[in-house]
N, C-alpha and C positions, 0 to 999 in steps of 0.2 A: 484437710481439717475438717471435722464433725461439726454440724450445727448442734449448739445447746438447745435444752427445753426453753430456755427464755427466750432465744433468737426466734425459735419455732412460732412461739406463743406470739410473739409482736409481730412478726409477718402475717400470721392468720388474722391479727385484728386491725392492721393496714389495709390490707385486701378487703376485708370487710366493711369498713369505714368508706372505702373509696367506691366500691361498688354501690353501696347503699347511697351515696350522695349522688350518682351518676343516674340513678332513677328518675330523679325530677327533670332531667333533660332527655329522656330517651324520646327518638322521633325517628322520622323516615330517613333513609339513607340519601347521601348528597348525591347528585347526579353529575355524570360526567361533563367536561368541560366542552365548551362549544367554540369551535376555530372562529365562529363569525363575531361571537360578542364578547362574553366574559372569560377572563383568564383566571387560571387557579392562583391561590394564593400560599405561600408557603409558611407562615406562621408559624413554630415552635420549637427553639432550643436555647442554647447558652448566649454567653456572652462574654465578651472579652475586655470593653472598654466603657463599661457603664456601672452605674452604682449598685444595680438590682443582682440578687445573689445569681451564680452561675447555672448552667446549662443542663441539657439532658444528658450529655456525655459529661459525667461527674468528674472526670481525669484530673484537670490541676486548677484549683481554684484559691489555694491559699497562699500559694506564691509562683512566679513563671518558672522555677525549675524544681518544685518539690508537689508531692502529692499529697493526700491528706494523711498519709502515715509519715509524712516527712522524708520520704525517700525521694533520690534524684530520680526526673523522668528524662526519656529522650527528647529531641526536639520535635520528632513526630508526635509522640504524644501530647507534647505542649500545644502544637498548632492544631491537632484533633479539637483539642478543647477551645481553641480560639477562631476556628473556621467554622462556626455553626450557624444555620439559619435560625429563622423567627418563630419556631414554635417550641415547646416542652421547656421552658425554663423553670429550674426548680430551688431549691434553697441550699445553701451552703452547710456545712456541718462543722464549721470551725468553732461557733458560737452557742453550742447549746446550754453552757452552763453558764451563760451571762445574764443579767437582769432583764425581764420581759417587761414592757415590749421595747425598749428603746434600743437594745443591743443583741438581741438575738436575731438571727435570719430568717427564722422561721416562725408564722404565726401561731403553729401547735407546739412549737419549741420540742424539748426532749419529752413529749407527753408519755406518764408511764414509764419512761426510761425505754420506749420502744425502739425511738431511731438510734439510740446509740447501741441497744440490743442487735441489731442490725446489722449495724455497721461494724461492731466488733466480729459478728458472722461473715463479713464479707459483701453485705448487702447494703447499697444505698438508696433511700425512698427520697423522691423529690417531687414537687408538684406546684401548680401555679392556678389561680382562677383570674380571668381578664375579661372586664366587661368596657364594651365601647359605646358610648352613647352618642349617636351619629345625627347630626342636624345640617340637612342640606340648604343653604341660606339663599341661593339665588343661582339661576342660569342654568340649571339641570331641567330634564323633562318634567319632573315632579320635584317640587320642594316638600320637605317633611322631615319625620325622624324614626329612627331604627336604633333598636339596641341589639348588638351581636354580642355573643358570650362563648368562651372557650374554657371548658376544664382540663387540664392535663395533668396525669399523675403517672408518674414511672419509676420502675426498679430497675437498678443496674446491679449484677452480681459479679464478683472477682472471683473466677473459678479456681484459683491456687488458695485463697484463703477459705474459700466454700468447701471443696474436696479435692485438693492438692493439684489441680491441674494448672500448670504454669503457663501464663501469658493469655488467659482466656477472659473474654467477658460475655455476660449475657444481658439483654437490653428489652425491656417490655415497656411498651408506652401506649397508656390508656388516656383517650380523648372523648370528651362530649361536647358536642357543639350546637347552638341555636342562634336563631335570630328572629326577630318580631316582624320584620318586613324585607324581603329580597332587596338587595343593596341596587340590584340592576333597574330596578323601576325608578331609583332616582338617578343615578349617574352608570349609565351601561358602559363605563369606559372599558379599556381593552387591557392595561397593565392589571388593574386590581388596586383600589385606592384603600382596601383594609386588608391588612395580611393576614387576618384570622377569619375573613369571609370564609364560611364553609359551603356556601351555595344551597342551603339548606339545613334540615337537622339531623344529627346523626350521633350514636353512641357506638363506639368501637374500639377494638384494641388495634391501634393505628400503626404501631412498629412492633415487632418481635425479630431480634437477630442475634447473631452469636459470631463475635470477633475472634480470631486468634493470631497470635504472633507466630511466625512460621520460621524467619530467620532472625533470632535476637529481636531487637526492636527497630530493625530495619525493613521488614517486610510483613505487612497484616493482611489478612483477607475476611472480608464480612460477608455473611450470607444470611437472608431472610427477607422479611417485609421491612422495606427502609424507606426513609425519605432521602432521596438523591441530594437534595438542598441541603443537606448537613455537611458534606464531602465534596461538594461541586458546586462551581460558579456563586461563591459567597463574598462579594465585594467588600459588605460592610459588617464589622464585630460589633455585636450588641443587638438589640431587639427593640429598640425603641422606636424608631421609624413605623408608621403605618403602612405606607404606600410600597408595594410589592418591589417597585422598581429599586428600592434598597438593597434587595437581597438575591434577584437572580436578573439577567440580562432579557431585554424584550423579545429576541430573536427565539428565546426558551419558553415564553410563556403559555404556550397552548400544548407543548408536548413533555415538559419535564415532569418526572414522576415525583410531585412532592405534594404537601398538604393541600388541599384534602383527600388527594388522590395518590397516596403513597404505595408502593409496588414491590412484588418480588424482585429480588436482584442479588448480584453478587458484585463486590468491589474489592480491587486491590490497590491497597495502599502502601506506596514505598517511599523511602529515604536513602536513593542510592548513594549521595554525598552529603556532606554536612552542608547544610545551608540550602539545600535543592532538595524540591520534592515532585513527586510523579504519582499519579493515579489514575484507575480506569475503571470504569462502572459499566455493567449489562444488565438492564432491567427491562421487566415485562410492559410492552408498549400498548396493552390492548385496549387501554382507553381511548386512542385515537384509531383503532381500528374500523373499517366498514367493508362490509362484503359486495363486491363488485356486481355479483347476481341477484341478492335478495336486498340489500340496502341494510342488512341488520346491522348494527353497532356492536363494538367490543363491551367487554364488561367493565364494570365499575373497580378498578383494583384496590380503592378504598375500603370497600366495603367487602371484599374478596380475600381468601387467603394466597397459598403460592400454587394454587391448582392451575391458573392461568399462565403461570411461568413455566412450570415444571412440564405438565402432560398435556394441558389443553390450549395450546396457544394457536391463534391463527396463523402465526407468522409474523407477528407484530411485535418488535423489540424497540427499545432504545438505548443507543450507546452513547458514551461519554468519555473523555480523556482530558487531563489539563497537567501542567508542569510547570515549575518554575522556581526562582530562587527567593530567599528570605534572608533578611540582613537586621543587624543592630548596629548602628552607628551614634556614639555619644549616649548609648543608653536608651535609644528612640528605634522600636521596631517598625520593619517595615518589610513588604513581599510583593511580588508581581507573578500572576498566573496567566497563561495562554491555553485555550482550551478548543476542543472540537466535540460536535454533537451530530448525530445522524438517527432518524427516526426510520426504522424500516418495516417494509409491508405496505399494503394498501392502507391509505390514510383518509379519513374524511375531511373534506375541505367546505368551505361555504362562501359563495360570492354573491354579486348581485342577482344572478339568476337562480339563486338556492343552492342547494347542497350537491355535492358531487365526490368524486373519487381521485385521491392525487396520489403521487409518489413522493417519498422523502418526509420531511425536507433534511438537508444537511446544513451546517454552517459553523461559524468561529465564533470565539468570544475571547475577550483579555479583561483582567482587572488588576487593581492594584490598591493598597493602602499604605500610609505612614502616619506614624506618630511624629508631629512637630515638637511636641515636647510634654514631658510627664512630671507630675509634680510631687509623686511619692515614690517609695521604692517598688511598690507591687506595679506600678503603671497603670494603675485604675484612673486616677485623674489625669487631666491634661487634654490637648487638642488631638484630634486624628483628621485627616482627610482620607478620601478614597474616592474611585471612580470605577467605570466600567465601559465596555464598548463589545457590540457584538454585529454580526452581518450573517445574511443567509442569502440563500438563490431565491431571487423575486418571483421566479416561475414556480416555486415549490413551497413558500412559507409567506403568510400574510405580512409578516414582518420582514423589510428588507435591512434595515440596519437599526440600531438604538445607542443612545450614550446617555451615562448619569454621572455626575459630580455630587458630592456630598461632603459635610463635614459634622463631627460633632465634639461638642467640649464639654468634659465633667469638671465641676469644681471652679466654672468661670467667675462666680462670687463667692469671696473668700470666708463668707459666714455660712455658705451653704456648699459646702465641699463636695457633698453627694449628688447634688443636682447636675442633670446633664441637659444643653440645649443644642439644638440640631437644626441643620438647613440642607435641604436637597433640590437639587434641578434634575429632570430627566426629560428625554427626548424619544420619541419612538416613530419612525419612519414606515408609513405602511406601503406594500409593494403595490405596483401600478397595474398589476393582473386583475381583473376583475372576476375572475373566476376563484380566487383565493381570498379576497376581501370585499365588504361591502362598501369600504371607503378608498378605493384606488387611487392612490398618490396624494393621500391625505396622510395627515400625523397628528400626533397627541404628545402636549407638553405639560409636563408637571413641577410645580411649585409646593412645597412642603416646608413647614417650621414647627417646632415643638419645645416646649419646657417640661422636663420631667422632673418632678418634685419627691424627693425621698423623705415620706413621712416619717416613717420608722424603716429598719432593712426589710421588711416584710410587706409593707404597705406603700404604694406609690400611686400618685397622681399626676396625670399628664393631658394638658390641653393641648391640641393639635389644630393647625390651620392648612388647608391644600386649596390649591387653584389648579384646575384641570382644564387646558385651552380647548379641547375638543372633545366633551366627554362622552361620546357617542361613536361606534365603529361604521355607524350610517352616516355618512357626511351629507347625504341628502335632506337630514333633518333638520341641517344647519342650526346647531344648537350652539349657542354662546358658551363662553367659559362658566365652569360651574364652582361655587365656593363651598367647601365643605370643612365645617367644623366638627372636631370630635373630642369628647372628655374620654379618658381611658382611665380606669381603677384597676390596679393589679395587685393581688393578693398571693404572696408565696406561703404555702404552708408546709 
């Protein structure tokens, strides 16, 4: 199907507006993760069990079994839209004609008919702006305030509607992030207490990939620059929790290629049987590389393209695979996944005596979630519980094992059916090997609670409180538990 002139004009207008808005936050590139201190955070995609409009993968948000054209989707496609990590949430497209501001899902609505024109041509535009106002109340090395921001705008194209290629999808994700003060100055925790912490300021094309159905909808292949936390190790549906512990296991904190260090890679997503999912990913692992001779470290994949994955890789790759069943009992969805990961090549490590070179690591993880009840046909309101566990060789990874349990309830108060309340507990046990961590044998415990208020479908206010029992990877600092209060504002445009 060919683009019409109106759709092309609308696309040009949106790209111009997004580029113009991004200039205000342009800054230096985020630095690679440090295995000894901060961990990367995943931050931005969809949402399956909360009131905010859907995710970066726009697959299924009108009903659990229909896409935005009213066409029945496969279970794999449905699951793809539900198991996404915490960045890139965007606006739904089913309420463009409703009154503004109380009924439309997007702040901009269908401005000049641009959004609907694009959708008619097979292109979905989505975006959000998130502001976190963080106040460390006590117990941290430094008490104080910081503001963290993330602008995310993405385009998804259906290749069949665009130019007749059935089963294909093109995805572009633009992100601009900034912060007024490094969060590690306040709470140098391991897991990452704010999922949109960019560890610096940057403006970049964070993801660009192509996905193609190979055998009907039972086998899909994705290639490009990818956030691996969209398709792997995502125990929590939704993006309300601030702490990274809600989105990936502790054993994957340092090495997983996710926000702000998305990387080149290829994924194979399969549904070999009904109600059973299996997938594998092979990614650029250069973020964690160190040269044994010179001490030079690998490139920052978040600010680089596919070169370090395809032709300029030093032998550093990240492998991950997971599989497991899903089920629906009495209208309540649930699933379980077990996975394995491994970092290949020489890897930078940091311990009591400074930096070094290690091998690996490798490890396993598992996660599950279950709706206990849902109060509407779409399954958006109700109570969900979830959890994860991970383990890794303590002689290869700074984390030996981790565990997380959480729950979130949308519509707890009858008169506020679109508000969500959540509670999370997480624990991370550090390795006893002092060459891998500055806190050998120590641990980190996290408690988080929030209440997300949907003011309009495109504007949300969320107060969030966290307690972190050991807010430093250096146990010698003997820092007591830190209390962190955050006020999050989310605008979906």
